[in-house]
C-alpha positions in Angstrom: 92.5 114.8 74.2 93.3 117.0 77.2 96.0 116.3 79.7 95.0 115.7 83.3 96.8 117.6 86.1 96.5 116.8 89.8 98.0 118.7 92.8 97.9 117.0 96.2 98.9 118.0 99.6 100.2 115.2 101.9 100.6 115.9 105.6 103.0 113.5 107.3 102.8 112.4 110.9 105.0 114.8 112.9 108.7 114.1 112.2 108.1 111.8 109.3 108.0 114.3 106.4 111.4 113.3 105.0 110.5 109.6 105.1 107.2 110.3 103.3 109.0 112.5 100.7 111.4 109.6 100.0 108.5 107.3 99.4 106.9 109.8 97.0 110.2 110.1 95.2 110.1 106.3 94.9 106.7 106.6 93.3 108.1 109.3 90.9 110.8 106.9 89.8 108.3 104.2 89.0 106.3 106.7 87.0 109.3 107.3 84.7 108.4 104.0 83.0 104.9 105.2 82.1 104.5 107.1 78.8 101.1 108.4 80.1 102.8 110.3 83.0 104.4 113.5 81.8 105.3 114.9 85.2 105.4 113.7 88.8 107.0 116.4 90.9 107.5 116.1 94.7 108.0 119.3 96.7 108.6 120.2 100.3 106.6 123.0 101.9 108.9 125.7 103.0 106.5 127.0 105.7 105.2 123.7 107.1 107.6 121.0 108.3 105.0 118.2 107.9 103.8 119.0 104.3 104.7 117.5 101.0 103.1 118.4 97.7 102.9 116.2 94.6 102.1 117.7 91.1 101.2 115.2 88.4 100.4 115.5 84.7 98.9 112.6 82.9 97.7 112.0 79.3 94.2 111.7 80.8 92.4 110.9 84.1 92.1 107.2 83.2 95.8 106.9 83.0 96.2 108.4 86.4 93.6 106.1 87.8 95.3 103.0 86.2 98.6 104.0 87.8 97.1 103.6 91.3 96.4 100.0 90.7 99.9 99.1 89.7 101.7 96.7 92.0 104.5 99.2 92.7 101.9 101.9 93.6 99.9 99.6 95.8 103.1 98.6 97.7 104.1 102.2 98.2 100.7 103.2 99.4 100.6 100.5 102.0 104.1 101.4 103.1 103.3 105.1 103.4 99.9 104.8 105.1 101.3 104.7 108.7 103.1 108.0 108.3 100.4 109.9 106.4 98.2 112.1 108.7 96.2 113.4 105.8 95.8 113.9 102.1 94.1 116.8 100.4 93.4 117.2 96.7 94.3 120.9 96.1 93.0 120.9 92.6 92.7 119.2 89.2 93.6 121.0 86.0 93.9 120.6 82.3 97.5 121.5 81.4 97.8 122.8 77.9 101.5 123.2 77.4 104.8 124.5 78.6 108.2 123.1 79.4 107.8 119.3 80.0 104.3 119.1 78.6 103.9 118.2 74.9 
C-alpha cells in the first residue's frame, strides 16, 4: 500500500500567523498518538508573514480523512477558523521512503 502525502498552505488573517502556527503545532501533537501518521510538519514561510505550511504523510488517504473527524481535530478546526484567511492544497504525493518514512 502506498503512503499518502499532503502539502497545504494556510494563510492567516494579518497578524495571526503565530497563533495559527501554534494551533497547527497542537494538531501535530495530537497526531503523535496515531500510528497511521508518519509525519506532520508545520513550517513558517520565510517570505510571507501570513503563511504557514503543513506537510503530512499518512499510511493512506483514508487514515488522513479519518483524522479529520477526530474530536481533537474538530475542536482545533473550529478554534482556527476565525484566523484562517485561506487554505490551499499545494499537492498530494505518494512518499516512497527516506528519513522518517518506513
